[in-house]
GUBAKOL-372417 format. One record per residue: residue number from 0; chain; x, y, z of N, C-alpha, C, O in turn. Coordinates in pm, whole numbers. Atoms other than C-alpha are relative to their C-alpha. Layout:
SITE   seq   mol   n_east   n_north     n_up   ca_east   ca_north    ca_up   c_east   c_north     c_up   o_east   o_north     o_up
SITE   NUM     A        X         Y        Z         X          Y        Z        X         Y        Z        X         Y        Z
...
end
This chain:
SITE   seq   mol   n_east   n_north     n_up   ca_east   ca_north    ca_up   c_east   c_north     c_up   o_east   o_north     o_up
SITE     0     A        0       144        4     12991       6768    12774      -64       -49     -129     -173        -4     -167
SITE     1     A       55        60      120     12937       6570    12459      -10      -150       25       92      -215       46
SITE     2     A       12       143      -23     12793       6221    12505       63       -80     -113       85       -29     -222
SITE     3     A      -54        90      101     12937       5925    12320     -102       -19     -111     -208        43     -110
SITE     4     A       89        22      114     12777       5798    12000     -140       -40       47     -239        14       -3
SITE     5     A      129        38      -55     12499       5628    12195      -33        95      114       57       141      184
SITE     6     A       33       -88     -112     12304       5841    12442       39       -65      132       12      -183      155
SITE     7     A      -33        49     -133     12438       5804    12792     -122        16       89     -209        99       63
SITE     8     A      113        -3      -92     12199       5744    13077       49        41      138      153        -6      184
SITE     9     A      -33       -44     -135     12204       5916    13415     -125       -11       85     -236        16       38
SITE    10     A      110         5      -96     11985       5860    13723       20       116       95      126       128      158
SITE    11     A       -8      -117      -87     11913       6178    13917     -108       -11      106     -226       -22       75
SITE    12     A       96         1     -110     11752       6168    14260      -28       143       41       57       231       24
SITE    13     A       37      -135      -40     11571       6470    14395      -22        91     -119        9       210     -113
SITE    14     A       13       -75      125     11483       6581    14042     -120        94       -5     -142       159     -106
SITE    15     A      118       -86        4     11167       6768    14140       32       146       30      -49       234        1
SITE    16     A      -35      -139      -31     11351       7080    14260      149        13       29      221       -86       42
SITE    17     A     -138       -29      -40     11682       7244    14338      105       -51      -96       89       -47     -217
SITE    18     A     -114        46       78     12011       7099    14223      -34      -120      -87       13      -131     -201
SITE    19     A       40       116       79     11855       6772    14109      -80        40     -123      -59       -14     -232
SITE    20     A       80       -51      112     11604       6958    13891       90        65     -104       80        36     -224
SITE    21     A      -90       -70       92     11873       7181    13740       92       -97      -73      118       -81     -192
SITE    22     A      -87       100       62     12100       6883    13675      -75       -81     -105      -22      -107     -213
SITE    23     A       81        77       95     11821       6687    13506      -26        80     -127      -14        27     -238
SITE    24     A       27       -85      117     11733       6978    13277      127        18      -82      124         3     -205
SITE    25     A     -126       -25       71     12096       7052    13189       47      -124      -77       81      -115     -195
SITE    26     A      -48       121       66     12191       6693    13112      -92       -42     -113      -45       -91     -216
SITE    27     A       93        32      109     11875       6636    12907       29        88     -122       30        41     -235
SITE    28     A      -30       -93      109     11958       6945    12701      133       -33      -68      155         5     -183
SITE    29     A     -129        39       57     12309       6804    12647       -8      -135      -73       93      -184     -123
SITE    30     A       17       124       75     12164       6486    12494        1      -127       82       -2      -237       25
SITE    31     A        1       118      -86     12168       6252    12792     -141       -54       15     -238        21        4
SITE    32     A      128        63      -38     11886       6006    12868       -7        12      152       80       -39      222
SITE    33     A       10       -30     -143     11766       6114    13214     -109       -84       64     -224       -85       19
SITE    34     A       97        70      -84     11597       5889    13468      -12        86      125       81        94      206
SITE    35     A       19       -95     -110     11450       6134    13719      -80       -66      112     -193      -111       91
SITE    36     A       68        56     -117     11361       6008    14067      -38       113       93       40       205      117
SITE    37     A       46      -105      -92     11154       6218    14306     -104       -58       94     -177      -151       59
SITE    38     A       97        48      -99     10948       6167    14621     -141        46      -30     -237       -26       -1
SITE    39     A      133       -56       27     10659       6388    14508      -14        29     -149       -1       144     -191
SITE    40     A        5       -20      145     10614       6334    14133     -121        79      -48     -123       122     -164
SITE    41     A      121       -71       45     10271       6503    14125       33       137      -57      -12       170     -167
SITE    42     A      -36      -134       48     10417       6853    14090      133        -2      -74      147        65     -176
SITE    43     A     -134        -1       57     10779       6777    14009        8       -50     -142       83         6     -223
SITE    44     A       -7        56      135     10719       6568    13700      -51        99     -104       10       116     -209
SITE    45     A       55       -99       94     10502       6831    13531       99       114      -24      117       158     -137
SITE    46     A      -98      -109       14     10763       7102    13600      120       -44      -83      169        31     -166
SITE    47     A     -116        51       73     11045       6886    13468      -32       -18     -148       49        16     -234
SITE    48     A       39        18      140     10858       6796    13150      -18       134      -70       17       148     -187
SITE    49     A       18      -133       59     10767       7161    13091      135        67      -27      152       134     -129
SITE    50     A     -131       -64       15     11128       7273    13139       83       -62     -112      162         7     -177
SITE    51     A      -81        68      101     11274       7014    12902      -73       -20     -132       -9       -31     -237
SITE    52     A       75        33      121     10994       6956    12653        9      -148      -33      -27      -190     -143
SITE    53     A      -18       143       21     11068       6587    12695     -133       -74        9     -223       -30       81
SITE    54     A      120        83      -17     10803       6320    12649       11       -76      132      120      -112      174
SITE    55     A       -1        76     -125     10703       6143    12969       28      -146      -31      -23      -203     -127
SITE    56     A      -28       142       13     10842       5797    13008      -98       -79       84     -216       -45       91
SITE    57     A       84        84      -86     10708       5532    13242       22        44      143      121         6      205
SITE    58     A      -19       -43     -139     10657       5698    13581      -27      -116       94     -142      -151      120
SITE    59     A       13       117      -88     10723       5407    13814       -1        42      144      -11       -42      233
end
């Protein structure tokens, strides 16, 4: 997948583990802007940031 000229944005639910986590990592690596939603961000957010090397946004 190659995003258009501007980065595309995707919202992924369940991004702290499993398929949601894998999808968030893959799409981020492909150049997408990822909005990751998770019920337990305490552990999930740290794992996601470590896997992607992405800077943390605004955890709402």
